[in-house]
C-alpha distance (Angstrom), angle and dihedral (degrees) to the residues before:
residue distance angle dihedral
M1 . . .
S2 3.79 . .
A3 3.81 88.7 .
H4 3.81 88.7 66.3
F5 3.76 91.5 50.4
D6 3.80 90.6 47.2
A7 3.80 89.0 52.7
L8 3.82 90.7 49.6
L9 3.80 91.9 48.6
N10 3.79 91.0 48.2
A11 3.80 90.2 51.4
V12 3.80 89.5 50.3
A13 3.82 90.1 50.0
R14 3.80 90.3 51.7
S15 3.77 90.0 49.5
I16 3.81 90.7 51.2
Y17 3.80 89.3 51.9
A18 3.80 90.9 51.2
L19 3.80 90.2 48.1
R20 3.80 90.3 52.5
L21 3.79 89.5 53.1
L22 3.82 90.0 50.8
R23 3.81 90.2 50.3
A24 3.80 90.6 50.7
H25 3.79 88.4 55.2
G26 3.79 92.9 52.2
F27 3.83 104.1 -92.8
P28 3.84 107.4 159.4
D29 3.85 116.0 -104.4
Q30 3.80 94.5 -126.5
A31 3.80 91.0 54.1
L32 3.81 90.2 48.5
K33 3.79 90.7 54.0
I34 3.80 91.3 50.5
V35 3.79 93.0 49.3
A36 3.82 93.1 45.6
R37 3.76 94.3 49.4
A38 3.77 93.4 44.5
T39 3.79 95.6 50.9
T40 3.79 97.9 39.9
I41 3.77 98.3 41.8
D42 3.78 90.4 44.4
R43 3.80 90.3 57.5
I44 3.79 92.4 48.6
L45 3.83 94.6 45.5
Y46 3.79 91.9 48.4
T47 3.81 95.3 56.2
G48 3.79 103.0 17.2
P49 3.79 99.4 86.3
A50 3.77 92.3 57.4
W51 3.79 91.3 48.0
W52 3.80 94.6 52.7
I53 3.81 102.5 30.6
Y54 3.78 94.9 49.0
G55 3.79 94.5 38.0
Y56 3.81 98.0 -114.8
A57 3.80 91.9 132.6
N58 3.73 121.1 71.7
A59 3.81 125.3 -158.3
S60 3.81 94.8 -91.3
D61 3.81 91.0 51.9
E62 3.79 90.8 50.4
E63 3.80 89.9 49.2
R64 3.80 91.8 51.8
I65 3.81 90.8 52.4
Q66 3.79 91.7 46.3
R67 3.80 90.7 52.4
I68 3.79 90.5 54.7
L69 3.80 91.7 49.4
D70 3.79 91.8 47.1
W71 3.81 90.8 49.3
M72 3.77 90.7 54.5
């Protein structure tokens, strides 16, 4: 299941790169935070219940996701 988490984290990293580009072009910081939270949390909420309810996620995967959420 770690491959799915790796794919999620890669998607988050790409989103962060895109957000940095938007910031460089003058996008307001508050708007960037809203976009980042909406896109990242949406991805986690969409797939998260299946990971935790059905036991696909182990403790290290949950910790990785929590670190992302804490960082945001």
